[in-house]
Every structure is written in structure tokens, then in C-alpha cells.
N, C-alpha and C positions, 0 to 999 in steps of 0.2 A: 684166246687172250693173249698175246704176245701182240696182237693188231693194237687192243684199247690202250696197252701200257705204251702204245708213238701216241699215238692221240694223245692221253694227255702228255706224256713227257713235249709233246712238242705246243702244244699249252702251254705249257707252263712255261718253255726255255723258248714260245715265243714265234720259235720258226714254222708251228704253221701260218702265220702272221704272212710269209713268204709265200709263198705257195700259189701258182694263179689259176685254182678256184676261189677263192679268199680271194684278188686284188679281181679278178673278173666282178666280184659283186660289192665292193667298196663302194661303188654311183649309190649305192640303196639305197648302203646303210650307213649312209652322212645321210644321202634325203631321207628316210626316215628318225633316224635323231636330230635333224630340221626342223621335223613336224612331228616330234613326238616336241622339242622348245616353243616354238608358237604354239601346241593347243595349252600346252604350264604354264607362257605369257599370257594366251588368252583364260584363262579359269583364272591366272591371280585378275585379272583388271576387269570380269566378269563379277568378283566376289565383290569386288573392290566398287562397281558402280549400287550393286547389289546396298551395302551397308550405305556407300553415300545416298538413297533411296529413300534406302531409311532412316534416313535421318534428315535430310533436310524434311519426310511428311509427320516425327517428328518436331521438323517446329514451324510444318505446318500451324501444325494442331495447335501450338501452344501459342500462336501468332494471332489466333483466328481466333482460340478464344480470350483474346484479347483483346480487340478485335470488338469482341460482341462487348464487354465488361465497360468499355471507355467507350462505343455507344451507346451502354445506356446508363453508363451518368452522364455524359450528353443530354440526353434528351431527359435525364431526371434535371438538372438544369437548366433546363430551359423552358421550363415549364413557366407561369405567372406570379408564381404564388412562390418561388424558391429566387424569381430575379429579382422581387419588391424583395424579397427579405432578406436575397446580398445589400443590394444597392442601399436597407435601413442599415445595413446593416458593417456597411464601408460609410457610412455620412456623406453618398454623397446628394449632391442640392436636387433630386430629381422625383418626376411629382408624377402621377400615373394621371391622362389628360379624363375629366369630365365630362366629356362631350365626344360622342362619336368621331370617328372622322367622316369628315366632306371631301368626294371624289371630286377634283377634276378633270372635267372634258371640254374642247377645247376641239375643234369643228374646223374640218378647211371653209376659210370665209373666203364671199367675195372679191 
């Protein structure tokens, strides 16, 4: 019982840190401490990367939806009937051709 009280007293007043057995283990304790700090830092970094990935995936999903919406609107506005309607609304002096276009063929001559 006296031995346990002596050990507790040495721990409390810090004299246990000056013993030869503890001093020989100090490099290992420092190594474990550094390893724990690196592990904690790595965990925080990994969590940050996961949060960033989720955020970027949400943004990508929103941008993809916006892209599809814009492409759909462009397809609708580029229909011939819509183009004619917009030309009339803006008062442009354009008319659709009455005859079909002719294809011009150029042959390499003699």
C-alpha cells in the first residue's frame, strides 16, 4: 500500500518524470504524440474534402439543371415559327423566301 502512495505522490509532484525508465521512453511518447496530431489533422482534412465534394456535387446538379433548361429554351426559340413571331414583334423588315434555295456547285474546270 505504501508503494502505491509513493507512486501517486511521484505522479502528482512530477518527480516520476525524472526517473531513468521514463526518460528512456520519452522518444516513443513523443513519436506517439506526433502521430496522434498527424492523425487528427488528416481526419479534419478528409472531412473538409468530403464537405467540399458534396458542395460541388450540389452545385453541379444545379448547373446541369440550368443547362438543360437553357438548352430547352433555345430549342424552342429557334423553331421557325418562333423566329417568325419574334421578327414580326420587333418590327424587322424581313420576309421568308417564297422559292426554295438553289444549290451552287462549282466544279474545278479545265
